[in-house]
SEFISE-983105 format. One record per residue (C-alpha): residue number from 1; residue in three letters; x negated, y negated, z negated. Coordinates in steps of 0.05 Angstrom, whole numbers, always signed. Example, Ala and Ser with C-alpha at 12.3 -4.5 7.8 and 13.67 -1.06 7.14 Angstrom:
# residues 2
@k:1 | r:ALA | c1:-246 | c2:+90 | c3:-156
@k:2 | r:SER | c1:-273 | c2:+21 | c3:-143
# end
This chain:
# residues 346
@k:1 | r:MET | c1:+459 | c2:+688 | c3:-440
@k:2 | r:ASN | c1:+419 | c2:+739 | c3:-473
@k:3 | r:PRO | c1:+353 | c2:+723 | c3:-513
@k:4 | r:SER | c1:+306 | c2:+740 | c3:-455
@k:5 | r:ASP | c1:+348 | c2:+698 | c3:-406
@k:6 | r:ALA | c1:+346 | c2:+641 | c3:-457
@k:7 | r:THR | c1:+271 | c2:+647 | c3:-464
@k:8 | r:THR | c1:+262 | c2:+645 | c3:-388
@k:9 | r:ALA | c1:+305 | c2:+583 | c3:-381
@k:10 | r:GLN | c1:+268 | c2:+550 | c3:-433
@k:11 | r:ALA | c1:+203 | c2:+563 | c3:-401
@k:12 | r:ALA | c1:+227 | c2:+538 | c3:-334
@k:13 | r:ASP | c1:+242 | c2:+470 | c3:-365
@k:14 | r:TYR | c1:+170 | c2:+460 | c3:-372
@k:15 | r:LEU | c1:+157 | c2:+468 | c3:-298
@k:16 | r:PRO | c1:+146 | c2:+406 | c3:-254
@k:17 | r:SER | c1:+185 | c2:+437 | c3:-197
@k:18 | r:ALA | c1:+260 | c2:+438 | c3:-191
@k:19 | r:VAL | c1:+286 | c2:+509 | c3:-204
@k:20 | r:LEU | c1:+358 | c2:+530 | c3:-188
@k:21 | r:LEU | c1:+395 | c2:+595 | c3:-187
@k:22 | r:ILE | c1:+455 | c2:+607 | c3:-139
@k:23 | r:ASN | c1:+502 | c2:+665 | c3:-128
@k:24 | r:ALA | c1:+520 | c2:+696 | c3:-60
@k:25 | r:GLY | c1:+569 | c2:+640 | c3:-46
@k:26 | r:GLY | c1:+515 | c2:+585 | c3:-58
@k:27 | r:VAL | c1:+546 | c2:+565 | c3:-121
@k:28 | r:ILE | c1:+495 | c2:+541 | c3:-173
@k:29 | r:SER | c1:+492 | c2:+579 | c3:-241
@k:30 | r:TYR | c1:+428 | c2:+549 | c3:-271
@k:31 | r:VAL | c1:+382 | c2:+488 | c3:-262
@k:32 | r:ASN | c1:+323 | c2:+465 | c3:-300
@k:33 | r:ASP | c1:+304 | c2:+397 | c3:-326
@k:34 | r:ALA | c1:+267 | c2:+379 | c3:-262
@k:35 | r:ALA | c1:+327 | c2:+398 | c3:-218
@k:36 | r:GLU | c1:+370 | c2:+351 | c3:-261
@k:37 | r:ALA | c1:+320 | c2:+293 | c3:-245
@k:38 | r:LEU | c1:+318 | c2:+313 | c3:-171
@k:39 | r:PHE | c1:+393 | c2:+313 | c3:-160
@k:40 | r:GLU | c1:+404 | c2:+257 | c3:-212
@k:41 | r:ARG | c1:+460 | c2:+298 | c3:-246
@k:42 | r:SER | c1:+462 | c2:+335 | c3:-312
@k:43 | r:ALA | c1:+460 | c2:+411 | c3:-315
@k:44 | r:ARG | c1:+534 | c2:+413 | c3:-336
@k:45 | r:ARG | c1:+552 | c2:+375 | c3:-275
@k:46 | r:LEU | c1:+510 | c2:+415 | c3:-226
@k:47 | r:THR | c1:+530 | c2:+484 | c3:-252
@k:48 | r:GLY | c1:+590 | c2:+509 | c3:-211
@k:49 | r:GLU | c1:+575 | c2:+463 | c3:-155
@k:50 | r:ARG | c1:+558 | c2:+487 | c3:-85
@k:51 | r:LEU | c1:+485 | c2:+477 | c3:-67
@k:52 | r:ASP | c1:+496 | c2:+454 | c3:+3
@k:53 | r:GLY | c1:+546 | c2:+400 | c3:-22
@k:54 | r:LEU | c1:+491 | c2:+365 | c3:-57
@k:55 | r:GLY | c1:+466 | c2:+322 | c3:-3
@k:56 | r:PRO | c1:+401 | c2:+328 | c3:+37
@k:57 | r:TRP | c1:+360 | c2:+366 | c3:-16
@k:58 | r:GLY | c1:+417 | c2:+414 | c3:-28
@k:59 | r:MET | c1:+428 | c2:+430 | c3:+45
@k:60 | r:ALA | c1:+353 | c2:+439 | c3:+57
@k:61 | r:ALA | c1:+347 | c2:+486 | c3:-3
@k:62 | r:ARG | c1:+409 | c2:+527 | c3:+18
@k:63 | r:THR | c1:+377 | c2:+537 | c3:+88
@k:64 | r:VAL | c1:+314 | c2:+569 | c3:+58
@k:65 | r:ALA | c1:+355 | c2:+609 | c3:+6
@k:66 | r:SER | c1:+400 | c2:+636 | c3:+61
@k:67 | r:ARG | c1:+337 | c2:+659 | c3:+101
@k:68 | r:ALA | c1:+308 | c2:+693 | c3:+38
@k:69 | r:VAL | c1:+373 | c2:+731 | c3:+21
@k:70 | r:GLY | c1:+386 | c2:+751 | c3:+95
@k:71 | r:GLU | c1:+315 | c2:+778 | c3:+103
@k:72 | r:GLY | c1:+312 | c2:+807 | c3:+32
@k:73 | r:ARG | c1:+245 | c2:+775 | c3:+17
@k:74 | r:ALA | c1:+212 | c2:+712 | c3:-12
@k:75 | r:VAL | c1:+207 | c2:+654 | c3:+36
@k:76 | r:PHE | c1:+158 | c2:+598 | c3:+26
@k:77 | r:ALA | c1:+169 | c2:+535 | c3:+66
@k:78 | r:HIS | c1:+109 | c2:+492 | c3:+52
@k:79 | r:ASP | c1:+127 | c2:+427 | c3:+91
@k:80 | r:VAL | c1:+201 | c2:+416 | c3:+92
@k:81 | r:ARG | c1:+218 | c2:+347 | c3:+119
@k:82 | r:VAL | c1:+287 | c2:+322 | c3:+94
@k:83 | r:GLU | c1:+321 | c2:+265 | c3:+124
@k:84 | r:PHE | c1:+352 | c2:+212 | c3:+78
@k:85 | r:PRO | c1:+387 | c2:+146 | c3:+102
@k:86 | r:ASP | c1:+323 | c2:+108 | c3:+77
@k:87 | r:GLY | c1:+272 | c2:+154 | c3:+110
@k:88 | r:THR | c1:+240 | c2:+221 | c3:+111
@k:89 | r:ARG | c1:+217 | c2:+260 | c3:+49
@k:90 | r:ARG | c1:+174 | c2:+322 | c3:+42
@k:91 | r:ALA | c1:+175 | c2:+379 | c3:-2
@k:92 | r:ALA | c1:+156 | c2:+452 | c3:-10
@k:93 | r:ILE | c1:+218 | c2:+496 | c3:-18
@k:94 | r:ASP | c1:+210 | c2:+569 | c3:-40
@k:95 | r:ALA | c1:+266 | c2:+619 | c3:-48
@k:96 | r:ALA | c1:+273 | c2:+691 | c3:-67
@k:97 | r:PRO | c1:+330 | c2:+741 | c3:-72
@k:98 | r:HIS | c1:+358 | c2:+743 | c3:-146
@k:99 | r:LYS | c1:+415 | c2:+791 | c3:-161
@k:100 | r:ASP | c1:+468 | c2:+773 | c3:-109
@k:101 | r:GLY | c1:+441 | c2:+705 | c3:-97
@k:102 | r:ALA | c1:+376 | c2:+670 | c3:-98
@k:103 | r:CYS | c1:+323 | c2:+633 | c3:-141
@k:104 | r:ILE | c1:+300 | c2:+569 | c3:-110
@k:105 | r:SER | c1:+240 | c2:+524 | c3:-125
@k:106 | r:ILE | c1:+233 | c2:+452 | c3:-97
@k:107 | r:ARG | c1:+165 | c2:+415 | c3:-106
@k:108 | r:LEU | c1:+160 | c2:+346 | c3:-80
@k:109 | r:TRP | c1:+99 | c2:+320 | c3:-40
@k:110 | r:PRO | c1:+68 | c2:+294 | c3:-87
@k:111 | r:GLU | c1:+111 | c2:+265 | c3:-145
@k:112 | r:ALA | c1:+160 | c2:+216 | c3:-110
@k:113 | r:GLY | c1:+112 | c2:+213 | c3:-50
@k:114 | r:ALA | c1:+70 | c2:+166 | c3:-91
@k:115 | r:VAL | c1:-3 | c2:+145 | c3:-88
@k:116 | r:ALA | c1:-34 | c2:+143 | c3:-155
@k:117 | r:ARG | c1:-83 | c2:+92 | c3:-181
@k:118 | r:GLY | c1:-146 | c2:+127 | c3:-200
@k:119 | r:ASP | c1:-188 | c2:+103 | c3:-260
@k:120 | r:ARG | c1:-247 | c2:+89 | c3:-211
@k:121 | r:ALA | c1:-210 | c2:+31 | c3:-180
@k:122 | r:ALA | c1:-202 | c2:-1 | c3:-248
@k:123 | r:ASN | c1:-272 | c2:+11 | c3:-267
@k:124 | r:ALA | c1:-295 | c2:-15 | c3:-199
@k:125 | r:ALA | c1:-254 | c2:-77 | c3:-210
@k:126 | r:ALA | c1:-290 | c2:-88 | c3:-277
@k:127 | r:GLY | c1:-359 | c2:-75 | c3:-246
@k:128 | r:PHE | c1:-350 | c2:-122 | c3:-188
@k:129 | r:GLY | c1:-325 | c2:-177 | c3:-237
@k:130 | r:ARG | c1:-386 | c2:-173 | c3:-278
@k:131 | r:MET | c1:-433 | c2:-169 | c3:-219
@k:132 | r:LEU | c1:-401 | c2:-231 | c3:-189
@k:133 | r:SER | c1:-401 | c2:-271 | c3:-254
@k:134 | r:HIS | c1:-473 | c2:-257 | c3:-272
@k:135 | r:GLU | c1:-506 | c2:-252 | c3:-202
@k:136 | r:LEU | c1:-469 | c2:-293 | c3:-152
@k:137 | r:LYS | c1:-439 | c2:-355 | c3:-184
@k:138 | r:ASN | c1:-506 | c2:-394 | c3:-198
@k:139 | r:PRO | c1:-535 | c2:-380 | c3:-127
@k:140 | r:MET | c1:-470 | c2:-404 | c3:-95
@k:141 | r:ALA | c1:-467 | c2:-466 | c3:-139
@k:142 | r:GLY | c1:-539 | c2:-484 | c3:-118
@k:143 | r:ALA | c1:-524 | c2:-471 | c3:-45
@k:144 | r:ARG | c1:-461 | c2:-518 | c3:-50
@k:145 | r:GLY | c1:-504 | c2:-573 | c3:-82
@k:146 | r:ALA | c1:-553 | c2:-569 | c3:-22
@k:147 | r:ALA | c1:-496 | c2:-572 | c3:+26
@k:148 | r:GLN | c1:-468 | c2:-633 | c3:-8
@k:149 | r:LEU | c1:-534 | c2:-670 | c3:-3
@k:150 | r:ILE | c1:-536 | c2:-653 | c3:+73
@k:151 | r:ALA | c1:-464 | c2:-678 | c3:+82
@k:152 | r:SER | c1:-480 | c2:-745 | c3:+51
@k:153 | r:SER | c1:-540 | c2:-759 | c3:+95
@k:154 | r:ALA | c1:-531 | c2:-724 | c3:+159
@k:155 | r:ASP | c1:-497 | c2:-747 | c3:+226
@k:156 | r:PRO | c1:-422 | c2:-736 | c3:+232
@k:157 | r:GLU | c1:-426 | c2:-668 | c3:+266
@k:158 | r:THR | c1:-475 | c2:-641 | c3:+216
@k:159 | r:ALA | c1:-435 | c2:-670 | c3:+160
@k:160 | r:GLU | c1:-374 | c2:-635 | c3:+186
@k:161 | r:MET | c1:-410 | c2:-569 | c3:+187
@k:162 | r:ALA | c1:-437 | c2:-580 | c3:+116
@k:163 | r:ALA | c1:-366 | c2:-595 | c3:+92
@k:164 | r:LEU | c1:-341 | c2:-530 | c3:+122
@k:165 | r:ILE | c1:-397 | c2:-496 | c3:+84
@k:166 | r:MET | c1:-378 | c2:-527 | c3:+21
@k:167 | r:ALA | c1:-305 | c2:-509 | c3:+29
@k:168 | r:GLU | c1:-324 | c2:-436 | c3:+39
@k:169 | r:LEU | c1:-372 | c2:-436 | c3:-21
@k:170 | r:ASP | c1:-314 | c2:-467 | c3:-62
@k:171 | r:ARG | c1:-270 | c2:-410 | c3:-42
@k:172 | r:ALA | c1:-323 | c2:-359 | c3:-58
@k:173 | r:LEU | c1:-335 | c2:-390 | c3:-126
@k:174 | r:ARG | c1:-261 | c2:-386 | c3:-141
@k:175 | r:ILE | c1:-262 | c2:-313 | c3:-124
@k:176 | r:ALA | c1:-323 | c2:-303 | c3:-168
@k:177 | r:ASP | c1:-289 | c2:-339 | c3:-225
@k:178 | r:ARG | c1:-226 | c2:-298 | c3:-220
@k:179 | r:TRP | c1:-265 | c2:-235 | c3:-213
@k:180 | r:SER | c1:-306 | c2:-252 | c3:-273
@k:181 | r:LYS | c1:-239 | c2:-255 | c3:-311
@k:182 | r:VAL | c1:-219 | c2:-187 | c3:-283
@k:183 | r:GLY | c1:-286 | c2:-154 | c3:-302
@k:184 | r:ASP | c1:-290 | c2:-184 | c3:-372
@k:185 | r:ILE | c1:-216 | c2:-181 | c3:-389
@k:186 | r:ALA | c1:-203 | c2:-164 | c3:-460
@k:187 | r:PRO | c1:-134 | c2:-155 | c3:-488
@k:188 | r:HIS | c1:-107 | c2:-191 | c3:-546
@k:189 | r:PRO | c1:-84 | c2:-148 | c3:-607
@k:190 | r:PHE | c1:-30 | c2:-103 | c3:-584
@k:191 | r:ALA | c1:+43 | c2:-116 | c3:-610
@k:192 | r:PRO | c1:+113 | c2:-95 | c3:-592
@k:193 | r:PHE | c1:+149 | c2:-132 | c3:-539
@k:194 | r:SER | c1:+209 | c2:-124 | c3:-495
@k:195 | r:LEU | c1:+194 | c2:-101 | c3:-424
@k:196 | r:ASN | c1:+262 | c2:-127 | c3:-399
@k:197 | r:GLU | c1:+247 | c2:-196 | c3:-423
@k:198 | r:VAL | c1:+177 | c2:-193 | c3:-388
@k:199 | r:ALA | c1:+209 | c2:-169 | c3:-325
@k:200 | r:ASN | c1:+260 | c2:-225 | c3:-325
@k:201 | r:GLU | c1:+210 | c2:-279 | c3:-342
@k:202 | r:ALA | c1:+162 | c2:-257 | c3:-288
@k:203 | r:LEU | c1:+220 | c2:-256 | c3:-235
@k:204 | r:ARG | c1:+239 | c2:-324 | c3:-255
@k:205 | r:SER | c1:+167 | c2:-351 | c3:-247
@k:206 | r:MET | c1:+159 | c2:-316 | c3:-179
@k:207 | r:SER | c1:+226 | c2:-344 | c3:-156
@k:208 | r:ALA | c1:+209 | c2:-413 | c3:-174
@k:209 | r:ALA | c1:+144 | c2:-408 | c3:-136
@k:210 | r:SER | c1:+154 | c2:-367 | c3:-76
@k:211 | r:GLY | c1:+223 | c2:-333 | c3:-79
@k:212 | r:LYS | c1:+262 | c2:-381 | c3:-36
@k:213 | r:GLY | c1:+305 | c2:-345 | c3:+17
@k:214 | r:LEU | c1:+297 | c2:-277 | c3:-18
@k:215 | r:ALA | c1:+352 | c2:-235 | c3:-49
@k:216 | r:LEU | c1:+332 | c2:-215 | c3:-121
@k:217 | r:VAL | c1:+363 | c2:-156 | c3:-154
@k:218 | r:GLU | c1:+353 | c2:-139 | c3:-229
@k:219 | r:ASP | c1:+369 | c2:-71 | c3:-260
@k:220 | r:TYR | c1:+347 | c2:-67 | c3:-334
@k:221 | r:ASP | c1:+358 | c2:-9 | c3:-381
@k:222 | r:PRO | c1:+388 | c2:-45 | c3:-443
@k:223 | r:SER | c1:+369 | c2:+16 | c3:-487
@k:224 | r:LEU | c1:+295 | c2:+13 | c3:-471
@k:225 | r:PRO | c1:+251 | c2:+14 | c3:-531
@k:226 | r:ASP | c1:+198 | c2:-39 | c3:-540
@k:227 | r:ALA | c1:+133 | c2:-32 | c3:-503
@k:228 | r:PHE | c1:+66 | c2:-37 | c3:-542
@k:229 | r:GLY | c1:+11 | c2:-78 | c3:-514
@k:230 | r:ASP | c1:-14 | c2:-147 | c3:-494
@k:231 | r:ARG | c1:+50 | c2:-182 | c3:-468
@k:232 | r:ASP | c1:+13 | c2:-237 | c3:-431
@k:233 | r:LEU | c1:-28 | c2:-186 | c3:-391
@k:234 | r:VAL | c1:+30 | c2:-143 | c3:-374
@k:235 | r:LEU | c1:+69 | c2:-206 | c3:-352
@k:236 | r:GLN | c1:+10 | c2:-225 | c3:-307
@k:237 | r:ALA | c1:+9 | c2:-155 | c3:-277
@k:238 | r:VAL | c1:+83 | c2:-153 | c3:-265
@k:239 | r:LEU | c1:+80 | c2:-225 | c3:-233
@k:240 | r:ASN | c1:+24 | c2:-203 | c3:-188
@k:241 | r:LEU | c1:+66 | c2:-147 | c3:-158
@k:242 | r:LEU | c1:+125 | c2:-194 | c3:-148
@k:243 | r:VAL | c1:+84 | c2:-246 | c3:-112
@k:244 | r:ASN | c1:+55 | c2:-191 | c3:-71
@k:245 | r:ALA | c1:+125 | c2:-166 | c3:-53
@k:246 | r:ALA | c1:+146 | c2:-239 | c3:-38
@k:247 | r:GLU | c1:+85 | c2:-247 | c3:+8
@k:248 | r:ALA | c1:+101 | c2:-182 | c3:+44
@k:249 | r:LEU | c1:+171 | c2:-207 | c3:+60
@k:250 | r:ALA | c1:+150 | c2:-277 | c3:+85
@k:251 | r:GLY | c1:+188 | c2:-294 | c3:+148
@k:252 | r:GLN | c1:+236 | c2:-235 | c3:+140
@k:253 | r:GLY | c1:+306 | c2:-260 | c3:+141
@k:254 | r:ASP | c1:+337 | c2:-201 | c3:+100
@k:255 | r:GLY | c1:+282 | c2:-196 | c3:+46
@k:256 | r:VAL | c1:+303 | c2:-162 | c3:-17
@k:257 | r:ILE | c1:+262 | c2:-153 | c3:-81
@k:258 | r:GLU | c1:+288 | c2:-109 | c3:-137
@k:259 | r:ILE | c1:+258 | c2:-103 | c3:-206
@k:260 | r:THR | c1:+278 | c2:-44 | c3:-250
@k:261 | r:THR | c1:+264 | c2:-18 | c3:-319
@k:262 | r:ARG | c1:+278 | c2:+52 | c3:-346
@k:263 | r:TYR | c1:+256 | c2:+105 | c3:-391
@k:264 | r:ARG | c1:+214 | c2:+154 | c3:-353
@k:265 | r:THR | c1:+216 | c2:+232 | c3:-352
@k:266 | r:ALA | c1:+141 | c2:+245 | c3:-336
@k:267 | r:ARG | c1:+125 | c2:+311 | c3:-304
@k:268 | r:PRO | c1:+66 | c2:+350 | c3:-326
@k:269 | r:GLY | c1:+5 | c2:+332 | c3:-284
@k:270 | r:GLY | c1:+35 | c2:+265 | c3:-263
@k:271 | r:VAL | c1:+3 | c2:+198 | c3:-274
@k:272 | r:ALA | c1:-4 | c2:+180 | c3:-348
@k:273 | r:PRO | c1:+50 | c2:+227 | c3:-375
@k:274 | r:GLU | c1:+46 | c2:+195 | c3:-444
@k:275 | r:ALA | c1:+68 | c2:+128 | c3:-417
@k:276 | r:ARG | c1:+145 | c2:+135 | c3:-418
@k:277 | r:LEU | c1:+168 | c2:+65 | c3:-401
@k:278 | r:GLN | c1:+171 | c2:+47 | c3:-328
@k:279 | r:ILE | c1:+179 | c2:-17 | c3:-289
@k:280 | r:ASP | c1:+190 | c2:-15 | c3:-214
@k:281 | r:ILE | c1:+182 | c2:-71 | c3:-164
@k:282 | r:THR | c1:+213 | c2:-54 | c3:-97
@k:283 | r:ASP | c1:+215 | c2:-91 | c3:-32
@k:284 | r:ASN | c1:+244 | c2:-77 | c3:+39
@k:285 | r:GLY | c1:+183 | c2:-106 | c3:+75
@k:286 | r:PRO | c1:+139 | c2:-69 | c3:+129
@k:287 | r:GLY | c1:+100 | c2:-28 | c3:+77
@k:288 | r:VAL | c1:+28 | c2:-16 | c3:+60
@k:289 | r:PRO | c1:-16 | c2:+3 | c3:+117
@k:290 | r:GLU | c1:-24 | c2:+79 | c3:+113
@k:291 | r:GLU | c1:-98 | c2:+77 | c3:+124
@k:292 | r:LEU | c1:-109 | c2:+39 | c3:+59
@k:293 | r:GLY | c1:-80 | c2:+93 | c3:+12
@k:294 | r:GLU | c1:-108 | c2:+91 | c3:-59
@k:295 | r:LEU | c1:-162 | c2:+40 | c3:-35
@k:296 | r:ILE | c1:-107 | c2:-13 | c3:-41
@k:297 | r:PHE | c1:-126 | c2:-17 | c3:-115
@k:298 | r:SER | c1:-200 | c2:-26 | c3:-103
@k:299 | r:PRO | c1:-236 | c2:-92 | c3:-103
@k:300 | r:PHE | c1:-234 | c2:-132 | c3:-37
@k:301 | r:VAL | c1:-185 | c2:-84 | c3:-3
@k:302 | r:THR | c1:-122 | c2:-118 | c3:+23
@k:303 | r:GLY | c1:-71 | c2:-110 | c3:+77
@k:304 | r:LYS | c1:-61 | c2:-187 | c3:+80
@k:305 | r:PRO | c1:-96 | c2:-224 | c3:+137
@k:306 | r:ALA | c1:-115 | c2:-279 | c3:+86
@k:307 | r:GLY | c1:-120 | c2:-239 | c3:+23
@k:308 | r:GLU | c1:-176 | c2:-229 | c3:-26
@k:309 | r:GLY | c1:-159 | c2:-160 | c3:-53
@k:310 | r:LEU | c1:-156 | c2:-187 | c3:-126
@k:311 | r:GLY | c1:-83 | c2:-178 | c3:-151
@k:312 | r:LEU | c1:-75 | c2:-103 | c3:-147
@k:313 | r:ALA | c1:-143 | c2:-92 | c3:-178
@k:314 | r:LEU | c1:-122 | c2:-135 | c3:-237
@k:315 | r:VAL | c1:-57 | c2:-95 | c3:-244
@k:316 | r:SER | c1:-97 | c2:-31 | c3:-243
@k:317 | r:ARG | c1:-144 | c2:-58 | c3:-297
@k:318 | r:VAL | c1:-84 | c2:-79 | c3:-340
@k:319 | r:ALA | c1:-54 | c2:-10 | c3:-334
@k:320 | r:GLU | c1:-119 | c2:+23 | c3:-353
@k:321 | r:LEU | c1:-129 | c2:-24 | c3:-416
@k:322 | r:HIS | c1:-60 | c2:-2 | c3:-440
@k:323 | r:ALA | c1:-73 | c2:+73 | c3:-428
@k:324 | r:GLY | c1:-16 | c2:+70 | c3:-377
@k:325 | r:GLY | c1:-9 | c2:+82 | c3:-303
@k:326 | r:LEU | c1:+2 | c2:+51 | c3:-235
@k:327 | r:GLU | c1:+24 | c2:+82 | c3:-170
@k:328 | r:TYR | c1:+62 | c2:+66 | c3:-107
@k:329 | r:GLU | c1:+101 | c2:+96 | c3:-50
@k:330 | r:SER | c1:+109 | c2:+61 | c3:+15
@k:331 | r:ARG | c1:+142 | c2:+66 | c3:+82
@k:332 | r:ALA | c1:+169 | c2:+16 | c3:+129
@k:333 | r:GLY | c1:+231 | c2:-16 | c3:+97
@k:334 | r:ARG | c1:+216 | c2:+7 | c3:+25
@k:335 | r:THR | c1:+154 | c2:-3 | c3:-17
@k:336 | r:VAL | c1:+157 | c2:+12 | c3:-93
@k:337 | r:PHE | c1:+100 | c2:-6 | c3:-143
@k:338 | r:ARG | c1:+108 | c2:+28 | c3:-211
@k:339 | r:ILE | c1:+74 | c2:+10 | c3:-277
@k:340 | r:TYR | c1:+78 | c2:+58 | c3:-335
@k:341 | r:LEU | c1:+68 | c2:+36 | c3:-405
@k:342 | r:ARG | c1:+72 | c2:+65 | c3:-474
@k:343 | r:GLU | c1:+127 | c2:+50 | c3:-522
@k:344 | r:GLU | c1:+117 | c2:+25 | c3:-593
@k:345 | r:ALA | c1:+96 | c2:+81 | c3:-642
@k:346 | r:ALA | c1:+151 | c2:+102 | c3:-687
# end
């Protein structure tokens, strides 16, 4: 490789898109870092392989490249739907003739098909918490006291209605109390902790409370460096996601929850690129309703018939306090929530 080729290759490694070069026979001669991540193989293993032998992504890319070479021009396929055993994924695939082969770029829609948590959701959680804490709790407590007086002196039918009012006010007070904690949450001093140990502890806690009948899968990276933050808050956030997954699988006979930790290769422009530790909670339930989108992290938004919309907002808040990230991808049969955290400073 001459110096100019080496410089070009080095620049390509900074691109978020997967970039490949193939010859006339479809054999790979170069891949960048993003292509290694996409195909989950090293450059050494990919180089010399036929592109169309690399599964669905390889076959889709080869089709676009063949068209570009055959027509002698660049081809831009903006919405390519690629079928995998677990569902359809989308990407933009571009190809242009290069020497006797082609140069190919693959850009996923968006990174991993994920929906990112915006900072507005976490800030909204804090704002709602303070509002409920300072404005609603006292009036609701007063209303409950009045209903209690009515219940003690009224006829049975009226007393029954008053009891119902008290029960609903009690529930509202519990929500206000929980939201005050979300809004006014303050982390303890940050310290190093093992993300693998937190994942294992949260899974054991969820399993004891609501994991009966579920298959639980653990896949921890033993080489993962320590995370840096408030261990208790992160544990609660992970536990919330596990409980949500268990609730989503309620009544499903083949329910599986998988918890995974790994070191993240963040892409430029992705969520919290400085947060390099990743923990995934995956379930094979029905998925998040498509219409909720990013709103799923906002206060009082929930896909559960009896939900309060609190758990994910707290997770969002914890991620923000740790300068980390939170996102998810979901389709029927596979939902993944991802938390990104920073590692201990060297």
